[in-house]
N, C-alpha and C positions, 0 to 999 in steps of 0.2 A: 278766691283767696287762695285755696289749698293748690290751684296753679300757682301762682307765683313762689310759692315757698317751693315747690317742686322744679321750678325753673331755677331760684336761686341755687337749690341745691345740686341740680344737674352743672350748673355753672361752675360751682364751687369744684367739684369733683372734675369737670373737666380742666378746670385752671389748676388744680392740682396734679394732673396727668401730664398737663403740659410740663409745668415745673420739673416733674421728676424726669421727663424727657430730656429737658435742657440740663438737669443736674448729670443724667447719664453721659450726654455729648460733653459735658465740660469733663466730667471724669475721664472718659475717653481719648479726650484731646489732652488731657493732664498726663495721662498713662503713656501716652504717645510721647509728650515731651521728656517725661522721665526716662523713658526707654532710650531716646535719643541722647539725652545727656550722658546717660549710663555706656553707651557706645563710645560717644567721645573721650570720654574718662578713660575707657579701656582702651583705645588708641595714643591717649597721651602717655599712658603708663607704659605701653609697649614702646612708644618712640623716647621715653625717658630712659628707659632699661637699654635700648639699642646704644642711645647717647651716651650711657656711663661705660658699656664695655668700648665703645669707641674713646673715649679719654682714659680708659684704664689702658688700651694698646697703644695709644699714641704717649702716654707715660712712660711706659715700659720702652718704647721704642727710643726714645729722649733718651731715658738712662742709660741705654747701649751706647747710643751715639756719645753722649757725655763721657762714658768710659773708654772708648773708642779713642777718641779725641784727646781724654786726659794721657794714654797709654801712647798716643802718637807724641804727643807733646813732650812725655819723658824722652822716648824714643831722640827726638830732634835735640834735646837739651842735651844728652849723652852724643850725640855726632858732635855737636857745636864746644862741648867741656873736649871731648878728645883734640877737633882741631885745634882748639887754644893750645890745648897741650903741645901739639905736633907741629903747630906753626904756620897751619894753612885755614884758619879762621876765615880769614876773608876771601879767600877762592871759595869756601864752603857758601858765604854770605853772598858773593855775587853769582855763585849758581842757584841760590835760591830766588834772589831776584829776577834773574833771565828767565829762569823758570817759570815764574809766577807771569811775567809780562807774554813770552811765549802761550802760555795757557789762555790767559787773556784774550791773545789776539784770536785764538784758534775759535774760542765761544762767543763770542761778541761780535 
């Protein structure tokens, strides 16, 4: 009878050791997964930061282009106004149209 108790005790101890090893493996696996997730999160954060910088640079560039275009439109409006006053409005209009078609033919 004492033999059965010792066998049962040894079996329970071995089972407990097996469970401990299984728990250790599970913890190690979870630790690796958490570490991988942390690295992915860091990479995402770095990419988002780069994208924000790119968007800021793009917004600044668009603002500069908008200002340049506005200034060009104002200058062109002054040319048109002067042409109307001096009587050569249609010459300026034809020059712009011809220039547009010449540039279009050159680049297409």
